[in-house]
C-alpha positions as a Markdown table, in Angstrom:
| # | Residue | x | y | z |
|---|---|---|---|---|
| 1 | Met | 61.5 | 43.0 | -50.5 |
| 2 | Lys | 58.0 | 43.0 | -49.3 |
| 3 | Lys | 55.6 | 45.4 | -50.8 |
| 4 | His | 53.1 | 47.2 | -48.6 |
| 5 | Pro | 50.0 | 48.1 | -50.6 |
| 6 | Ile | 48.5 | 51.3 | -50.3 |
| 7 | Val | 45.0 | 51.4 | -48.9 |
| 8 | Gly | 43.0 | 54.3 | -48.9 |
| 9 | Ile | 39.9 | 55.1 | -46.5 |
| 10 | Thr | 37.2 | 57.0 | -46.4 |
| 11 | Thr | 37.0 | 60.0 | -43.5 |
| 12 | Tyr | 34.3 | 62.2 | -42.3 |
| 13 | Asn | 33.4 | 65.3 | -44.0 |
| 14 | Arg | 34.9 | 68.4 | -42.8 |
| 15 | Ser | 34.5 | 70.2 | -39.6 |
| 16 | Pro | 33.8 | 73.4 | -38.7 |
| 17 | Ala | 37.0 | 74.0 | -38.2 |
| 18 | Gly | 37.9 | 72.9 | -41.9 |
| 19 | Glu | 39.5 | 69.5 | -40.5 |
| 20 | Tyr | 39.2 | 66.4 | -42.3 |
| 21 | Cys | 39.2 | 63.6 | -39.4 |
| 22 | Leu | 38.9 | 59.6 | -38.7 |
| 23 | Asn | 39.6 | 57.6 | -35.9 |
| 24 | Gly | 43.1 | 56.5 | -35.6 |
| 25 | Ala | 42.4 | 53.0 | -34.9 |
| 26 | Tyr | 41.5 | 52.7 | -38.6 |
| 27 | Ile | 45.3 | 53.7 | -39.5 |
| 28 | Asp | 46.9 | 51.1 | -36.5 |
| 29 | Ala | 44.9 | 48.1 | -37.9 |
| 30 | Val | 45.9 | 48.8 | -41.7 |
| 31 | Gln | 49.7 | 49.5 | -40.5 |
| 32 | Ala | 49.7 | 46.4 | -38.4 |
| 33 | Ala | 48.6 | 44.4 | -41.1 |
| 34 | Gly | 51.7 | 45.4 | -43.2 |
| 35 | Gly | 49.6 | 48.1 | -45.2 |
| 36 | Ile | 50.0 | 51.7 | -46.1 |
| 37 | Pro | 46.9 | 53.9 | -45.3 |
| 38 | Ile | 46.2 | 57.0 | -46.7 |
| 39 | Leu | 43.3 | 59.1 | -46.1 |
| 40 | Leu | 40.3 | 59.7 | -48.6 |
| 41 | Pro | 38.6 | 62.8 | -47.7 |
| 42 | Pro | 35.0 | 63.4 | -49.5 |
| 43 | Asn | 36.1 | 66.1 | -51.5 |
| 44 | Gln | 37.6 | 64.3 | -54.6 |
| 45 | Leu | 36.6 | 65.8 | -57.7 |
| 46 | Asn | 37.3 | 62.4 | -59.7 |
| 47 | Pro | 36.4 | 59.3 | -57.4 |
| 48 | Ala | 37.3 | 57.0 | -60.7 |
| 49 | Ser | 40.9 | 58.3 | -60.5 |
| 50 | Ile | 41.5 | 56.9 | -56.8 |
| 51 | Phe | 41.6 | 53.4 | -58.1 |
| 52 | Asp | 44.8 | 54.3 | -60.2 |
| 53 | Ala | 46.3 | 55.3 | -56.6 |
| 54 | Val | 45.3 | 52.2 | -54.4 |
| 55 | Asp | 45.3 | 48.6 | -54.1 |
| 56 | Gly | 42.6 | 48.4 | -51.3 |
| 57 | Leu | 39.7 | 50.7 | -50.0 |
| 58 | Ile | 38.3 | 50.7 | -46.5 |
| 59 | Phe | 34.9 | 52.6 | -45.8 |
| 60 | Ser | 34.9 | 53.8 | -42.3 |
| 61 | Gly | 32.4 | 54.4 | -40.1 |
| 62 | Gly | 30.7 | 57.8 | -39.5 |
| 63 | Gly | 27.4 | 59.3 | -39.4 |
| 64 | Asp | 24.2 | 58.6 | -40.8 |
| 65 | Ile | 23.2 | 58.0 | -44.9 |
| 66 | Asn | 20.5 | 60.3 | -46.0 |
| 67 | Pro | 17.3 | 58.4 | -46.1 |
| 68 | Glu | 16.5 | 60.2 | -49.4 |
| 69 | His | 19.2 | 57.7 | -50.8 |
| 70 | Tyr | 17.6 | 54.6 | -49.8 |
| 71 | Gly | 13.5 | 55.8 | -50.2 |
| 72 | Gly | 13.8 | 56.1 | -46.1 |
| 73 | Tyr | 12.5 | 58.9 | -43.6 |
| 74 | Leu | 14.0 | 61.5 | -41.8 |
| 75 | Asp | 13.1 | 61.6 | -38.4 |
| 76 | Arg | 14.4 | 62.7 | -34.8 |
| 77 | Thr | 17.2 | 59.7 | -34.7 |
| 78 | Val | 18.7 | 60.5 | -37.9 |
| 79 | Tyr | 22.0 | 62.5 | -37.4 |
| 80 | Ser | 25.4 | 64.1 | -38.8 |
| 81 | Ile | 24.2 | 63.6 | -42.4 |
| 82 | Asn | 26.2 | 65.4 | -45.1 |
| 83 | Ala | 25.9 | 65.5 | -48.6 |
| 84 | Glu | 29.2 | 66.0 | -49.7 |
| 85 | Arg | 30.2 | 62.5 | -48.2 |
| 86 | Asp | 27.2 | 60.6 | -49.2 |
| 87 | Asn | 27.6 | 61.7 | -52.6 |
| 88 | Phe | 31.5 | 60.8 | -52.9 |
| 89 | Glu | 30.9 | 57.4 | -50.9 |
| 90 | Leu | 28.0 | 56.5 | -52.9 |
| 91 | Asn | 29.7 | 57.1 | -56.2 |
| 92 | Leu | 32.9 | 55.5 | -54.7 |
| 93 | Ala | 31.1 | 52.3 | -53.6 |
| 94 | Lys | 29.2 | 51.8 | -57.3 |
| 95 | Leu | 32.8 | 51.7 | -58.8 |
| 96 | Ala | 34.1 | 49.8 | -56.1 |
| 97 | Leu | 31.8 | 46.9 | -57.0 |
| 98 | Lys | 33.2 | 47.0 | -60.2 |
| 99 | Ala | 36.8 | 47.3 | -59.6 |
| 100 | Glu | 39.8 | 45.0 | -59.2 |
| 101 | Ile | 40.9 | 45.7 | -55.7 |
| 102 | Pro | 39.9 | 44.1 | -52.3 |
| 103 | Val | 36.8 | 46.4 | -50.4 |
| 104 | Leu | 36.3 | 46.4 | -46.7 |
| 105 | Gly | 33.0 | 48.1 | -45.8 |
| 106 | Ile | 33.1 | 49.0 | -41.8 |
| 107 | Cys | 29.5 | 50.1 | -39.9 |
| 108 | Arg | 28.3 | 53.2 | -42.2 |
| 109 | Gly | 30.7 | 51.6 | -44.8 |
| 110 | Met | 28.8 | 48.8 | -45.0 |
| 111 | Gln | 25.7 | 50.4 | -45.2 |
| 112 | Val | 27.1 | 52.6 | -48.3 |
| 113 | Leu | 27.7 | 49.4 | -50.2 |
| 114 | Asn | 24.4 | 48.3 | -49.6 |
| 115 | Val | 22.8 | 51.4 | -50.6 |
| 116 | Ala | 25.0 | 51.8 | -53.7 |
| 117 | Ser | 24.0 | 48.5 | -54.9 |
| 118 | Gly | 20.2 | 48.9 | -54.8 |
| 119 | Gly | 19.6 | 47.7 | -50.9 |
| 120 | Asn | 17.9 | 49.8 | -48.2 |
| 121 | Leu | 18.4 | 50.4 | -44.5 |
| 122 | Val | 16.6 | 50.4 | -41.1 |
| 123 | Val | 16.1 | 53.9 | -40.2 |
| 124 | His | 16.6 | 53.0 | -36.5 |
| 125 | Val | 17.4 | 49.6 | -34.8 |
| 126 | Pro | 15.0 | 49.4 | -32.2 |
| 127 | Asp | 12.2 | 50.2 | -34.1 |
| 128 | Ala | 12.9 | 47.2 | -36.0 |
| 129 | Tyr | 14.9 | 44.7 | -33.6 |
| 130 | Gly | 14.1 | 46.2 | -30.2 |
| 131 | Glu | 16.2 | 46.6 | -27.9 |
| 132 | Glu | 17.2 | 42.8 | -26.9 |
| 133 | Val | 21.0 | 43.4 | -28.1 |
| 134 | Gly | 21.3 | 47.2 | -28.3 |
| 135 | His | 23.9 | 47.4 | -30.6 |
| 136 | Gly | 25.4 | 50.9 | -29.5 |
| 137 | Val | 22.0 | 52.7 | -30.0 |
| 138 | Gly | 21.6 | 56.3 | -29.0 |
| 139 | Ile | 21.7 | 60.0 | -30.4 |
| 140 | Pro | 24.8 | 59.7 | -31.0 |
| 141 | Pro | 25.6 | 56.1 | -30.9 |
| 142 | Cys | 28.1 | 54.5 | -28.2 |
| 143 | Ala | 30.0 | 51.5 | -28.2 |
| 144 | Ile | 28.8 | 48.0 | -27.2 |
| 145 | Glu | 29.7 | 44.7 | -27.1 |
| 146 | His | 27.6 | 41.6 | -28.4 |
| 147 | Ile | 27.8 | 38.4 | -30.1 |
| 148 | Ile | 27.5 | 37.6 | -33.3 |
| 149 | Lys | 27.5 | 34.1 | -35.4 |
| 150 | Ile | 28.9 | 33.2 | -38.7 |
| 151 | Glu | 27.9 | 31.0 | -41.1 |
| 152 | Pro | 30.4 | 28.0 | -41.3 |
| 153 | Asp | 31.0 | 28.2 | -45.2 |
| 154 | Ser | 31.6 | 31.9 | -45.3 |
| 155 | Arg | 35.0 | 33.7 | -46.2 |
| 156 | Leu | 34.6 | 35.5 | -43.3 |
| 157 | Ala | 34.7 | 32.4 | -40.8 |
| 158 | Lys | 37.6 | 31.1 | -42.5 |
| 159 | Ile | 39.4 | 34.7 | -42.3 |
| 160 | Met | 38.4 | 34.8 | -38.5 |
| 161 | Gly | 38.8 | 31.2 | -37.7 |
| 162 | Thr | 35.3 | 31.2 | -35.8 |
| 163 | Thr | 31.4 | 31.1 | -36.4 |
| 164 | Ala | 31.0 | 33.0 | -33.3 |
| 165 | Thr | 33.0 | 36.0 | -31.6 |
| 166 | Thr | 32.1 | 39.0 | -29.8 |
| 167 | Val | 32.3 | 42.6 | -31.6 |
| 168 | Val | 32.1 | 45.7 | -30.8 |
| 169 | Ser | 29.2 | 47.7 | -32.4 |
| 170 | Trp | 28.3 | 51.3 | -32.4 |
| 171 | His | 25.3 | 52.3 | -34.6 |
| 172 | His | 21.5 | 52.9 | -34.5 |
| 173 | Gln | 21.1 | 52.1 | -38.5 |
| 174 | Ala | 21.4 | 48.9 | -39.7 |
| 175 | Val | 21.2 | 47.0 | -43.3 |
| 176 | Gln | 17.7 | 46.3 | -44.0 |
| 177 | Asp | 16.9 | 44.7 | -47.6 |
| 178 | Val | 19.7 | 43.4 | -49.7 |
| 179 | Thr | 20.2 | 42.9 | -53.5 |
| 180 | Pro | 20.9 | 39.2 | -55.0 |
| 181 | Asp | 24.7 | 40.2 | -55.3 |
| 182 | Trp | 25.2 | 39.8 | -51.6 |
| 183 | Gln | 25.4 | 36.8 | -49.2 |
| 184 | Ile | 24.5 | 37.4 | -45.7 |
| 185 | Val | 26.9 | 35.7 | -43.7 |
| 186 | Ala | 26.4 | 36.9 | -39.9 |
| 187 | Arg | 23.8 | 37.8 | -38.0 |
| 188 | Ala | 23.3 | 39.2 | -34.4 |
| 189 | Pro | 20.8 | 37.1 | -31.8 |
| 190 | Asp | 18.2 | 39.6 | -32.7 |
| 191 | Gly | 18.7 | 38.9 | -36.4 |
| 192 | Leu | 20.4 | 41.9 | -37.5 |
| 193 | Val | 22.7 | 42.0 | -40.7 |
| 194 | Glu | 26.2 | 41.8 | -38.9 |
| 195 | Ala | 28.0 | 40.6 | -42.0 |
| 196 | Met | 27.9 | 40.3 | -46.1 |
| 197 | Glu | 30.0 | 38.9 | -48.9 |
| 198 | Tyr | 29.6 | 40.4 | -52.2 |
| 199 | Lys | 28.8 | 37.4 | -54.9 |
| 200 | Tyr | 30.6 | 38.7 | -57.9 |
| 201 | His | 34.2 | 40.2 | -57.0 |
| 202 | Pro | 37.1 | 38.6 | -55.5 |
| 203 | Trp | 37.3 | 40.3 | -52.2 |
| 204 | Ile | 34.6 | 42.6 | -51.0 |
| 205 | Val | 33.7 | 42.3 | -47.1 |
| 206 | Ala | 31.1 | 44.5 | -45.6 |
| 207 | Leu | 30.8 | 44.3 | -41.2 |
| 208 | Gln | 28.4 | 46.0 | -39.1 |
| 209 | Trp | 30.6 | 46.1 | -36.7 |
| 210 | His | 34.1 | 47.6 | -35.8 |
| 211 | Pro | 37.0 | 45.5 | -35.6 |
| 212 | Glu | 39.8 | 48.1 | -35.6 |
| 213 | Leu | 38.6 | 48.4 | -32.1 |
| 214 | Ser | 39.3 | 44.8 | -31.0 |
| 215 | Thr | 42.8 | 45.3 | -31.6 |
| 216 | Lys | 43.9 | 42.0 | -28.9 |
| 217 | Ser | 41.6 | 39.9 | -30.6 |
| 218 | Leu | 43.5 | 37.8 | -33.0 |
| 219 | Ala | 40.3 | 37.0 | -35.3 |
| 220 | His | 39.6 | 40.9 | -35.5 |
| 221 | Cys | 43.0 | 41.8 | -36.7 |
| 222 | Gly | 42.8 | 38.4 | -39.0 |
| 223 | Ile | 40.4 | 40.6 | -40.9 |
| 224 | Phe | 42.8 | 43.3 | -41.9 |
| 225 | Arg | 45.4 | 41.2 | -42.2 |
| 226 | Ala | 43.4 | 39.1 | -44.8 |
| 227 | Phe | 42.5 | 42.3 | -46.4 |
| 228 | Val | 46.1 | 43.5 | -46.7 |
| 229 | Glu | 47.0 | 40.2 | -48.1 |
| 230 | Ala | 44.4 | 40.7 | -51.1 |
| 231 | Ala | 45.8 | 44.2 | -51.7 |
| 232 | Thr | 49.0 | 43.3 | -51.8 |
| 233 | Ser | 48.0 | 40.3 | -54.2 |
| 234 | Lys | 46.4 | 42.7 | -56.6 |
| 235 | Phe | 49.5 | 44.8 | -56.0 |
| 236 | Met | 51.9 | 42.4 | -56.7 |
| 237 | Asn | 49.8 | 41.1 | -59.7 |
| 238 | Tyr | 49.9 | 44.5 | -61.2 |
| 239 | Thr | 53.6 | 45.3 | -61.1 |
| 240 | Lys | 54.3 | 42.3 | -62.7 |
| 241 | Ser | 51.8 | 42.9 | -65.4 |
| 242 | Ala | 53.3 | 46.8 | -65.4 |
C-alpha cells in the first residue's frame, strides 16, 4: 500500500472575519504530487510539536516580514505585516533548519528561511534592481512571468530538468545577503536571487517564485513531486524504525 506523507503548509494570519486562509493552488500542487496537505495557522502554541505530526513542511507566500526582524527599514512599500505570523514562521523556520524533514520555501517562505538563518532582505526590489524585470512589484504585488537561470550542478536543475525556465513572480521584497549555509542556485536576468539550497540539510529548497501557479509545467510540478518523494522517504524511514 502506497504511503502518502503529511505536508504542513503555513497560512496567512487571521482575517478581520476570523478566517485563516491560503491560496488553494498550494493544496492542489501537494495533492497532485501525492501528499496530504494540512494547514498550519500562525496561532500555534508549540511550533516544535508540529514536527511530530508532519513529514514535510512548506512555508507559503504572503505579506511582508516586518523589517525589524532583519535590520531593515519600514517604508511606504511594506504591507500586510503581522507580528503573530512573523514570530511563528521565523521560530518554525529556525527549527526546520535543524529538523530531518524536507522543507520548501515559496516567495515569502524563502524570505522567512533566509531571515531565520541570519540573512536579510531587499525592502523594495526596484530600489536595488531597477525595473528591468519587474517581478510583479506593486502595492500589493501582482503576478507576472519572467525568465530565470538555474545552476547546472544544483539539486533544483536536476529536479526541474532544465537550467532556464519561465516563472511566475509575485513580490516586491527579495533575498539580499545570505549566510554561508546557503548556496544560491538561480537568479533572474537582473541578478535577483530566485532560488537557494541549504547546504547542511538533506532537502531544503527555497524559491522566490510561485511554482504552484504553473500547474501545466512539468518542470514546476516536478518540484512538488520531488518534495513529496523526499517526505515519503522520511515517512517510510520513520515507520520502519518505529
